[in-house]
N, C-alpha and C positions, 0 to 999 in steps of 0.2 A: 569248613569252619575256620574262620580267620583267627590267628593268634596275635594279630597286630604286630607289635615290635617286642613281644615278650622275650625278656632275657637278652635283648640286643643292646650292645654298647654303641651309641651313635656319637661320633665326634662332631661337635658344633663349633664352627670356626668364626662365628660372629663375636663382636665385643659383648661382654656380659649384659650391659644395659639394653642391648638390642635383641637378645636371644631369649628373653623371659617367656615370650609366647610360644616360640618353637620348642623350648625345653618343656613347657607345660603340656604341649600336645604329644611330645614323645613319651613323657611320664604317663599321660592318660592312656597310651597304647601299651603300657607295661614295659617300655624301653628305658634305657639309662643314658641321659645326656652327659657327655664328657666335654667340658669346656676347654678350648684351645684357641684363643683369639688370634687371628692372623693379620688384623688391621688395627692400628692405633689411631685414634682421631685426636688431632691436636688443633689448637686455635690457629687461625691464619696469622702469619708473622706480622703483617701490617694491616690493621683494621681500618685505617683512615679511608681507603677507597670505598669500603663497605659502608662506613658511616655516611659518606657523601651520597651514595645511592639511596640509603634509607631516608635521609633528610629530604631527598627529592622524589620520594615515592609517588607523590601526587601527579607527576607527569606520565606515569606508566598506566597502560590499560590492563596489563596482565603480568602476574608474577608466577613463575614456574619453579617448583621445588623438586630437585632431582632425587633426594633421599631423605630418610628420617633424620639423619645427622644435619642435613641442610636446613630442615624445618626447625630443629632444636636450636641450632646456633643462630640462625637468622631471626627467628621469632623472638628469642630472648633479647637480642640486640635491638630489634624494632620496638619491643615493649618498653625497653629502657629509655627510648628516645622519643617515642611518639605513638599515636594511635594509627592503626591501619586505615588508609584512605577508604571511604565508603564505596567509591566506584571501582576499586581495584579488583579485577577478577583474579581467581587463584586456581592454579592447576598443579597436579602432582602426577608423577609417573606411576607410582605403585600404591598398593593398599596400606603399607606401613607408613608412608608419607601422609596419606590421606588421614589415617588414624591420628598421627601426631598433630596435624593441622586442626583436627576436631578438638583435641586436648586444649589447643590455644583458642578455642571458641569460634573457629571459622567454619562456615557451612557453604553449601552450594559450590563444592569443589569439583573442577573438571578433572576426571580421572578415567583412564581406559578400563574396559571390562575384559577379563580373560587373560590377555597378554599385557605384561607390564614393562614396556620399554619405550624409547623415544619414538620408534616407528608407529607403535600403537597410539601414542598420544597425538602424533602428527596426523593420524587418519581420522581423528574425531571431527565432527561437523563444526564444533566451536572454534577450531583452529584453522579453518580453511580461508576465511576472509579476514586477513590480518594486515592488509596493505595500509601503511600509514600509522600502525600501532607502535607504541614504545613497549618493549617487552623486557623484563629482567629475569634472568635465570640464576637462582641461588643454588650453588653447588660447591663441591670440594675443589682443590687445586687440580688442574688438568682435567681428565675426563673426556668423553666423546664430544666432538663438535657438531655431530649430525643435526641435532635439534636446532641449534642456533643458525647453522648454515641454511637449513631448509626454510626456517621462518624468515630469514633475510631474503631468500629467493622469492618468498611469497610477498615481499614488500614491507616487512616489519623492520624496525630498528631494534637490534638486540644488544643488551649489555649483560655480561657475565658478572655475577657477584660471588666471589670466592670466599666462603665463610668458614672453611676449615681446611686442614691438610691431612693427608693420610700418610702413615709411616708404617714400616714393618717393625713389629714389636721385637724387643731383644729378649726372647724367651728361651728357656732351657727345655729342649724336647725330651730330656731323659725319662721323665715320668711317662710320657707318651709312648716311647719305645718299649718301656717295661710292660705297659698295658697291651701293646701290640704283640710282644713276644709271649704273653700269657693268653693270647687269643681273646682278649676282652674288647677289641674294637671290631665291630661287624660292618660298620658303614660310616661314611663321612658326608657331611653336608657342606657345600661351598656355594656362596651366592654372588660372587663376582670373579672376573678373570684375574684381577689384581690380587685378590685374596688367595686364589689358587696358586698363583706364582709365588706369593709369599710363603704359603704352606710348603711348597716344593723346596724352597730355599731353607726354610726353618728346620725341617726334619732331618736334613743332612743326608749323607750317602746311604747309611743303613736304613733310615726312615723311608727313603725313596723306594727301596725294595718292597716294604710293606704297602706303601702308597699304590704300587702297581698291582697288588693282589687284593686290595680292599675296594668294594663297590663305592663309587663316588657319585652322590646324588646332587644334581645341579638343575636349577629351574630355567635355564636358558641355553639355546643352541650355541651362543658365542662361548660360553664357559666350557661346553662339551668339546667344541673345536679346539680350545686352548688346552684342554686335558689331553687330547689326542696328540697335539704338537709336542707335549711334554712326555709322550710315550705311555700315558696312562690309559689303558684300553678298557677299564671297567667302569667307564662313565655311564650313568643312567639318567636320561632326561625325564624330569617330573613336570607336573603342572606348576603354575606360578604361585608365589607367596608361600607362607608357612604351611597352609593347608595342603597346597599342591605337593610340597616336599614330603610331608608325612604320608599323604595318600599314595604317592609314588613308592615310598619305602615299603609300605604295607603290601602293595601289589607285588613288589619284587620279592620280598621275603616269603610271602604266601606261595608264590609260584615256585620259588626255590625249594620250598618244603613240600611241594606237590599237593597243596590243599585245593 
């Protein structure tokens, strides 16, 4: 008999406006989400390159959105300046980005099934024959170059449109350490390697001792590898997306309780 996440305090490290669905799923399993955002999303410092790309959107065959933040920032700017060109195909790496695009009224979105990363998107039939295409990738500052590099190799011309930047929040981890010391944090969810590194820095020396002993639930091999590099041995790989994270946590805690 599964008890779900009954009585479990789960640390959610996403920004509040992006963790509503995950929080709701945790609550539905009788768990308690504890918010501690490890990434702050700020506007790009200079929006003029982005405005130029948006004004010239008609020359592109495909627009790829890397994250829900990229969708929000880019689509609001696009809406403020113009209509989306009718012939522009749209792709997203994950379900969250796909959901955000639908909120903006877009349909027929190219999105991978099952695994949500650049590799899975690149494997889709729709992205094989792209020679001669103009492709724009909406993303935050920095990020992986794999997608653009591979599409360029396939003969496309790729532009990056950086529509936000990420920063480490200046947060006090005191409340977090108190919850840990009282045994109220049973699991941690982290959904990016950058977020994991920020968390590691933000909790300080004492917090790192707790980090090492608390199960860390991550939806991608890359984050698991980063956890090991930081000496965090209790990483647990789950399925993709919010549903994958929660399903993985349920299995872990049920097994730990011998159900």
